[in-house]
N, C-alpha and C positions, 0 to 999 in steps of 0.2 A: 508450599504453594509458590508458583512463579509470580513475580511482581506484575507482569503484563501479560495480556492475551491478545492474539491477532484476531481482529473482528471482520475485516474486509481489506480488499486491495483493488486498486484500479489505476488507470492511467488518465491523466488530465492534461489535455494538450495546451490548455491555458496555463496550468501551473498554479502553485500556491507556495506558501512558506511552511517549512517543517516547524512544528510546535515545539520540538525539542532543541534543535540548534539554530533555527532562523534561516537556514539556506533555502534557496528556491528548489522546488521539487516538481516533478511530473508524474513519476511512478510513486504512487501514494499508498501507504499502509495506514489502516485505521486500527489503533490498538486501545485497550481498556487497562487502566490502572486497577488491578484487582483489589487493592486496599481501599481506594476511595470511589471506584466506579467511574471516574473521569475518563472520557475519550480523548484521544489525541490523534492528529493527523501528522504523520512523520514520513520521511523518505526512507529509501531501502538501506541507506548506510546507518541510520539511526535505529531502524527496526533490528538490524543485526546486533547492535550493542544492547538495546533494551531487552530483546527477547533471547539473546544469546544464540542466535542463528549463525551457523558456519557459512562459509563462502559458497559451498556447493548448494546448500539449501537456498541461499540468497539468490543464486543464479536461476535455480528452478522457479522460485517465486517470481522474478523478473520475467521469465519465459512465460508463465502462466498469466501474468498481467498483459503481455503482448497478445497472447492467444485470445484472452477474454475481450480485449479491446477490438481485435479483428472481427470476432463473432458479433460483438455488439454493433460495430459499424455496419456489417453485412445485414444484420437484422433490421437496423434502422433504415437502411436504404431500401430493403424489401418492403417495409411498411409504408414508405413515402410514395410507392407506386400506385 
């Protein structure tokens, strides 16, 4: 069993700190420690390390974050009308 699992990912324009390394992040991955159940908010660099994601998969993850953010922004603007 892997030590961590990816739960969610999103972009936060305000940003926050990675709970693994402490650096500021905007592209956020929420992962779960499979042993303790603890949830962590980490950046894309740390998610690579913790989940063993290769560079190609990380670029795809970042692309999906951008697509999701654009769709969410469009949906929010549509609801505001």
